C-alpha positions as CSV (number, residue, x, y, z in Angstrom):
1,M,-21.2,34.3,-111.3
2,E,-21.2,37.8,-112.8
3,E,-18.1,39.7,-111.8
4,R,-20.3,42.2,-109.7
5,D,-21.7,39.6,-107.6
6,A,-18.5,37.9,-107.0
7,V,-16.6,41.4,-106.0
8,T,-19.9,41.9,-103.8
9,A,-19.3,38.3,-102.4
10,A,-15.5,39.0,-101.6
11,N,-16.4,42.3,-99.9
12,Q,-19.0,40.5,-97.6
13,A,-16.1,37.9,-96.9
14,F,-13.8,40.8,-95.9
15,Y,-16.4,42.2,-93.1
16,R,-17.2,38.4,-92.1
17,A,-13.6,38.0,-91.6
18,F,-13.3,41.5,-89.8
19,E,-15.8,40.5,-87.4
20,T,-14.3,37.6,-86.2
21,L,-11.4,39.0,-85.1
22,N,-9.2,36.2,-86.2
23,I,-6.2,37.1,-88.0
24,T,-6.2,33.5,-89.7
25,E,-9.6,34.4,-91.5
26,M,-8.2,37.8,-92.5
27,E,-5.5,36.5,-94.0
28,K,-7.7,34.3,-96.3
29,V,-9.3,37.4,-98.0
30,W,-6.1,39.4,-98.7
31,L,-3.9,38.8,-101.6
32,Q,-0.4,37.8,-100.2
33,A,1.5,40.4,-102.2
34,S,4.2,43.0,-101.6
35,H,1.5,45.6,-103.4
36,I,-1.2,45.4,-101.0
37,K,-2.0,48.4,-99.0
38,C,-4.1,49.5,-95.8
39,I,-5.2,52.7,-94.4
40,H,-7.5,52.3,-91.2
41,P,-9.2,55.7,-89.9
42,G,-6.6,58.0,-88.6
43,W,-3.5,55.9,-89.2
44,P,-0.7,56.2,-91.9
45,L,-0.4,54.1,-95.1
46,L,0.5,50.4,-94.5
47,A,2.1,48.9,-97.4
48,G,2.9,45.0,-98.0
49,W,1.9,42.1,-96.4
50,G,3.8,42.1,-92.9
51,P,2.8,45.6,-91.8
52,V,-0.9,45.1,-93.1
53,M,-1.2,41.9,-91.2
54,A,0.4,43.1,-88.0
55,S,-2.0,46.2,-88.2
56,W,-5.1,43.6,-88.2
57,E,-3.4,41.7,-85.1
58,R,-3.2,45.0,-83.3
59,I,-6.8,45.8,-83.8
60,F,-7.8,42.4,-83.0
61,A,-5.7,42.3,-79.9
62,N,-7.3,45.5,-78.4
63,T,-11.0,44.9,-79.4
64,E,-13.6,42.6,-77.7
65,S,-16.4,42.8,-80.8
66,M,-17.0,44.4,-83.9
67,R,-20.3,44.4,-86.0
68,F,-21.0,46.1,-89.3
69,D,-24.0,47.4,-90.9
70,L,-22.8,48.3,-94.5
71,T,-24.7,51.0,-96.4
72,D,-24.8,52.8,-99.7
73,V,-22.5,49.9,-101.2
74,R,-21.3,50.7,-104.6
75,V,-19.7,48.0,-106.6
76,E,-17.7,48.2,-109.9
77,V,-15.6,46.0,-112.0
78,A,-13.0,46.6,-114.6
79,G,-10.9,43.7,-116.0
80,N,-9.2,42.0,-113.0
81,L,-10.1,45.0,-110.7
82,G,-12.8,45.5,-108.7
83,W,-13.9,47.9,-105.9
84,T,-16.4,48.9,-103.4
85,V,-17.4,52.2,-102.1
86,L,-19.5,52.2,-98.9
87,I,-20.4,53.4,-95.4
88,E,-19.4,51.2,-92.7
89,N,-21.7,51.6,-89.5
90,L,-19.5,50.0,-87.0
91,E,-20.2,49.2,-83.4
92,S,-17.1,48.1,-81.5
93,G,-16.4,47.0,-78.2
94,G,-13.4,47.1,-76.2
95,P,-11.8,47.7,-72.9
96,D,-13.4,51.2,-72.7
97,G,-16.7,50.1,-73.7
98,T,-18.8,50.3,-76.7
99,S,-18.4,53.0,-79.6
100,R,-20.3,53.8,-82.7
101,S,-18.7,55.3,-85.9
102,R,-19.3,55.9,-89.5
103,I,-16.5,55.5,-91.9
104,L,-16.3,56.1,-95.6
105,T,-14.6,53.2,-97.2
106,T,-13.3,52.2,-100.4
107,N,-12.0,48.5,-100.8
108,L,-10.2,47.4,-104.0
109,F,-10.0,43.8,-105.0
110,E,-7.9,42.0,-107.5
111,K,-8.8,38.6,-109.2
112,R,-6.2,36.0,-109.1
113,D,-6.4,32.4,-110.2
114,G,-10.3,32.9,-110.7
115,Q,-10.8,34.3,-106.9
116,W,-11.2,38.1,-105.7
117,F,-8.9,39.0,-103.0
118,I,-8.9,42.5,-101.3
119,V,-5.5,44.4,-102.2
120,H,-6.5,47.8,-100.7
121,H,-8.4,49.0,-97.8
122,H,-8.9,52.8,-97.2
123,G,-11.5,54.1,-94.4
124,S,-12.0,57.7,-93.5
125,P,-14.2,58.9,-90.6
126,I,-17.2,60.7,-91.3
127,F,-17.7,63.4,-88.6
128,A,-20.9,65.3,-90.1
129,P,-23.8,64.5,-92.3
130,P,-23.7,65.6,-95.9
131,T,-25.6,68.6,-97.1
132,P,-28.0,68.3,-99.6
133,A,-25.6,69.7,-102.3
134,E,-22.7,67.3,-101.5
135,D,-25.3,64.4,-101.8
136,Q,-25.9,65.2,-105.4
137,L,-22.1,65.3,-106.3
138,H,-21.0,62.4,-108.4
């Protein structure tokens, strides 16, 4: 399998695990290592297996449903690192009802023993549409 396809598949597995709201499924897609990092929208930096997994447990405990529509997905690979930059169009349900949000996200993957694992997730909320000039910046 071409490496870009493999990173795309790893990214899709991450979002499938996310939608299950099941910590065991989320643990399967992350590299169990001290150097993993996670930045949820509006949260501080989380570093290391314990804090990152605790954050997913907290999110899952307070969420009834989550559905993602991923758009503008860009995939790059350099050696044993691969990353995606994309927009998460998220619909989530919880005790206070359903909410929709758009999140600009970067996911970084590391290849270990022939398998791609997520090692860094960073999501930033999008509050306004880009202007035509911003659309053209690279």
